[in-house]
N, C-alpha and C positions, 0 to 999 in steps of 0.2 A: 504494500500500500504506500503510495507516495506520501511524503511528509506534508503535514498540514501547513498551509500558507499563513494562517492566522497565528500571531504570537500572543500568548497570554501574558499580560503585564499588570503590575500592581496599580491599584486605583481605578482599573477599568471594569466596565460592566459587560457581561456576556449573556446572550440568549442561547441556552443550551437545550437541544431537543433531539428526540429520536422516536422512531416508531417500530412496531413489530415487523419482522420480515413478512412480506406479502400482506401487510396490514393486519396480521393476526394479533390476537390478544396477548398482552404481556403481563396482565394482572387478571387472575381468575377469581380470587376471593379477597375478602377484607384483609386477611393476614398477609397476603402478597403485597398489597399497597403499603401496609405498615412495615414490612420487611425492607422494602425499597427505601422508604422514608428514613428508617433507622440507619441504613447504610449511608444515605446522604448526610444525615446528621453527624455520624461518626467521621466520615471522610472529609467533609468540609471543615469540621473542627480541627482535624489534623493538619490541614493546609491553610487554616486561618482564613477561609473564604466566608463571605456572608451570603445567606440565602435571602433574597429580596422577595421574589414571588415564585410560586410554583403551582402546577396543576398536573395531576396524574390522571390520564384518561385510560379507558380500557385497553387501547392499542397504541398509545403514545404518551410522551411526557414533555412538559415544558418547564424550564427553570430559568430564572433571571438571577445570575450570581455576580458578586463583586469579588475580584481577587484583591486581597488586602496586603499581600507582601510577595516576595519572590517565588514562593511555592506555587506551582502552576495549578490553577483550578481545573485545567484540562486533565491533568494526571489524576486528580481526585475522581472526576466523572468517569474516566476510563476504568479505574479500579471498581467503581460502583457498578457499572454496566457489566463488566466481566464477572464479578462476584455474584451479582444477582442472576445473570443468565445461567451460571453454573448451578447455583442454588435451585432455580426453577426446574432445570433439567433433571436434577437429582430428585427433587420433591415429586414431580409429576411423571418421572420415568420417561423423559423425552430425550431426544438427541438433536444436534444441529444448532444452527444459529437462532437466536431469539430476536435480535435486532437487525434492522435493514442496514447493515454496514455500521461504521463507527458513528458516534454521535456527531451532530452538526453543532457548530458554534458560530455565532455572529457577534461581532463587536458592536455594542450599542454606542453610537458615536455622538448623539445629540440628546439634550435634556428632553426635547419634545418626543423623540423616539422612546426614550426611557420611560416617560410617563404613560404613553400610549401602550407600550408593551406590557406594562403591569395590568392594565385593564383587559388587554387582549388575552393574556394568560388566564386571568380569573373568569373571563366570559366564555372560555372554551366549552364548558359543559352545556351552556345555554345554546350556543351556536350549533353544537353537535346534536342538540335535541334530547339530551339525556338528563337535563335538569331544567326546571322552569325558571329558576333564578340562581345566581351564583352561590348564594348562601345555603342552598339545598344540596350542594355537592360537597361531600366531606373530605375529598382528596385534593384540596388546595389550601392555601393559607389565606384565602379571602376572609374567613371568619376572624382570623387574628387581625387582619387589616382593619376590620370594622368593629373590633373590640368585643366580639361575641364568643371568643374561645381563647384560652390562655396557652396556646402552643409555643414551642420554642424555636420553630423553623421560620423565623421572620426577624427582620431588622427593624424594630419599632422606631428607632431614631430616623431611619430613612423614610418610613411611612409618614411620621409626623412632620418631617421637614418638607416633604412634597405635597402632603394632603393633611392640612392641620386638624381636620375633624373627620370622624367616620362618615358623617353626612356628605361632606365634600367628595369623598371617594365614591360613595354609593351613587351619587349623582353623576359623577364622571363615568362610571361603568355603565349606568343606565343610558347616558348619552351615546355611548358606543353601540349599545344593543338596540337603540332606536334610530341609529344612523344620523344623529343630530350633530356630529362632529366629523370633520374630514380626518382621515388617517394620514400620518406623516409618510412621505415617499418611501423611506426605508422599510416600513411595515407593509405598505402596499406591494413593494417588490417581493418581500418574503411571501405574502399570501398568494401572489401571482405564480410563484415558483412551486407551490404545492401541487 
């Protein structure tokens, strides 16, 4: 596999995502989602990365991460995906690849893109038609963002800096879901490539 062109650097934000090979499910039960999140918690702590936003969907995942020092956030994600795939193959007595290649990573280069990406990630279950509202999907950190759950996979300092109140963020996400705000070009390009 050729080397990744993207360099992971301290202080930068990255949109990390991947899906199951052939769009197959990568999570079957509640405990699978929890196992994956526990792996993320442990490995991002080891690399001193911050989890900003995440959403696990039945056949793919999205994370918005900030690399805080020289330890590559990419290395943490690689370990997470490899370990989880091995775990799932053993648990369900399967063989072969779980993910459709290595994870994808996009540098989040503007504040506008950063803000829109947060709501895009949290709105994923609604857009996919598996939840009526973002707060009804338990496998994201939207509930932490709006103060309805006390999870640890969130950077509350980031949330409060960019969205001073839960109501502000709820409105921002609703604006996206009702198409009342234009998406930044970088996010439009990402969606067009799907």
